[in-house]
N, C-alpha and C positions, 0 to 999 in steps of 0.2 A: 463841575454839576455834569460838564460831557464825558469824563474820563470815570466818574462815579456808574452812570449809566451804560458807559461800554463794557466795566466790567461786570454788569447787573446781565447784560446779554450776552456776553460770555461765560456767566455762570448756569444761567435758562437753559443754555445753546447746548453747554454739558452735560445738563440735565436731562433734554431732550432726547440726545444722543446715548446717552446710557439708558433711559428708559425707552428707547428704538430697539437697542441692541437686546436689552431683557427681553422686549417685547420677540425679537424674533426666536430667541431660545423657549422662552413662553410661549410662543406658539406653533412651535416646534414638538413640543410635548403634549400639547395639546391635539395635536395632530395626529400622536401617535396614539395617543391613546381611543380617537375615535377612528383610529383605521384608517385614517388616509395617510396612505405610507410616501405617497408620490409624493403631496403636498408637505411632509413635515420632514421629506428627504434636501427638499429646496428649502426650506428654514433651517434648517440644522447646517446644508452646506454654508447659508451666510455668516450662518452663529460663528463658524469655526472661522471664517477672515477676520473676524471683527477681533480689536488686538485685548477689549474686556472680557471676551468669554474663550477664546483661543489656548488658554492655560488653566482651565477652570478644566477641571477630568470630569464633571457633571458632562459638561458638552461634549465629551467624546462618547463617554458612555451612554448618552440618552442618541448619541451618532451611531454606537455600534449596535444599540437595539433597532435604529430604521431600519439600518442594513438589513440587520438580522428579519426580520419580519420582510423586508423585500427577497433577501434568499428566499427566505420558504415560498413566497407565493409563487419562482417559477422554480423549483430547485429539481423537480422530475424531466423539467424540458433541458436546461443547462446548467450541467456538473460543472460547466468551468468561468458561469456567471460571475462577474466585479462585485456584484453585493458581498460577497459571502469573504471575500478576501478584505475589502472593507472595513467590515462588520468586525472579521477579525484585529488589521490595523489600528482602528479606532480603539478597541475593550483593552488593548494592549497598551495604549499609550496612556489609558485613563486608569491602570492599574500601576502601571512604573511611577506616573505621578504619586500617589501615594498606596502603597500594600496596607496600610493599617485603617484605610478611610472606610465609611460605611458603604461603601460600596463596591469595597473590593472583591468580598465573598462572591456578589453578584459578575462580578467582573470574572472568577474564576469560572462560575457557573454555565457563564455565556460561552466562553472558550471552550469549555471539557465538551459542551453540547455541541460547538462548529465543529471542533476535534473530530466529535463523533461520527458526523455528515461527513465528516472524509477517510473515514475511516471503513465507513459502508457504503461508500461513491469506490474505493478503491477496491473491495471487496468484487461488490455489483459488476465493476468495470472489467475486470479479473474475468469473470462469467461472460459478458461480451466480447472478448477477443481487443477489450479496449485497452493494453497495457501501459501505453503512452501515459493516459490519465490515470490508469490506475498508479502506477509509479508517481506520477507524482502528488497525486490525494495523499496515498500513505508519507509521503517524503511531509508534506504540509500538515499534516495528523500528529506526527513525531514532534515536527517544529513547534507547534503550539503546547504539545504536554510537554515539551521538554524547556518553554518559558516558564510554566506553572511548576513545575518540579525538575532544578535541573539535573535533582541524580538521577533520573527516574531510569533502571534497567530495560532493555528494549529488546533485551535475547532470544525470549520464546515468542514475542512478538517479529520480530525482523526473520525467526528462522520460519515459523507461520510461514508469513508473507512472500520469500524467496521461493518455498519449496509450491506456495499456488500458485507463483509467477515461472516457474520453470516447467508446473503442467501444464501452463495456457500454452508457453512455446511449443514443448512436446506438441501441442494437438493443433496448434497453425504450421506446424511443420506437416503434418499429416497430410492438412487444406492445401497449402499453399508449397507446393513439389520441389517448386523450383527455388524457392531460399531453404528449401529440407537444412540443408549443412550448415547456413546461420543460425538460424534456430534451437538447431540440436547442439552449438556450440555456445550458443545464452544459457540453454538451460545445465549443458555439463559447469560452465562457470559459476551459477546458481549454487546447484548439488557442491559443491568445491566450497563456495565462501559457506552454507549451511554447516559441513561438515569440518570445518573452520571452528565455526561458531561452539560444537557440540559434534564430536568425535562419531559417539556412539549415537546419533538419532539414525533411527532404525527407516525412518520412510526416508531420509538423504542416502543412507549406504543402498539400500534398496532401489531405488529409484536409479542410482548412480548404475550401479551396476546394469539396470534391465538397461540404462541406455546404451552400453557397450554391446550389452547382449544382442538388442534390436538391431544395432549396425549387424552386425555380424552375423543374427539368423537370414536376415536382408540380400545380401550376398549371396547366404550360402541357395536361397529360393531363387533368386534370378541369375544363378549362374548357367551361364553356355558350356555344354558339356562336350560340343563340339570344338573349343578351344585347343590349342594341342598341349602336348603335356604340361612346358614351360610353362604358359602363362597360366595352367589350372593350376601348376603349383606355387606362384606366385599368387594366388588368388587364396588357395587355402593356406598361407603365410601370414596374409593380412587377415584372413577370418583368424587365426591362432593366437593374432595379437589384441583382436576385441574382445576374444572369449579370455585371454589372459589377465587382460586392465579389468574385466568384467566379475572374474572370481574373487577377490580379495571382498571388494564390495558385497559379494551376495555370500559367504563366509561371513561376515561379520554380521548383516542379516539375517542368519540361519540361528549365530549364535546369543542374538537376542529374544528370537523369535521362534525355536526347533518345528512348532509345529503350524508354523505359514505353509500352507499349500502351495502359493506359488515359487516360493523360497526354494521350495525342495526341487520342484519341478524345473526351472534356472540352474540348479546347481545339476540335475539330472543331463539336462543339456548340456550342460557346461563342458562336462565330463566325458560326455559322449563324443561331444566334437573334437575335442582335443585327444581323441581318442584313450583315455582314460577308462577302460570300461568297468574297472574292475571299482572301484567309488561312482562309474553311475549305474553300476546294478544297486549297489548301495543305497542310492539314495531315489532308487526304483522300486525298490520294499518299504521305505521309510513313508512313501508314499501311500504304495498297499496297505501299511498296516493303519495309516491316516485314514485312509479310505477304509476301512474294516473299523474302524473304532466310531466311524461319523453313523456309518450305517448301524450298528448295535446301541448308538448313541438314539 
């Protein structure tokens, strides 16, 4: 009799445990639906520690939704907040448990949304010169999309991001002149990466040309003509090397868009600085022709 009573107590206790666990998940969902996100967070974090629910994809799905809402509340204040990261990992966990489940499409949709917020943050942070966060968010964006679409090609997006990041470094070099060389080197490496991905990218070619061209022009503009002949000759040789590096990229940009005024001006200046007056005059005439054409239009 005592043994039967003991077994009955165990069964009741087990039932109560299951009911309590069920209440944790149910209450978390109810709190989410009532926009009580902090309460929902506490309940869902308790639920994922429970052996009954930690292997249930719905637990992770609701956890993702709760943390997504927490992220949305403060995303404008803190783009590094952990809520988005936890939401992403929760949706991934739910999705990995069963990619054909009834919530699989919703997991995908939520992951796409969170990826888009990372991409937008990356773009905005470049504008704010917060390039380290921009890089982190762009890589986070790619990581999520690769998870959903393993065969996705990012070449076009990588080129756009690298060009924007290089431009950010160039602007920083004008502000933080003490680290000018570091930022220009970062820009150069990014343009090289762009041209490895697409050798015919006009922006990559033009910007690489301008990077070398501006370095040469800065040396000329800041030249101390009171230096002796030997020192002046060495400086002129350095300038010649920079313009020589600029030339092939500027010519490539020119072949892809012969009517871009900035490229024509660049080629005129490069050839003039290299004492090739014939070609400098050629591009001078092209500039005049383009100006006359624009006036007529």
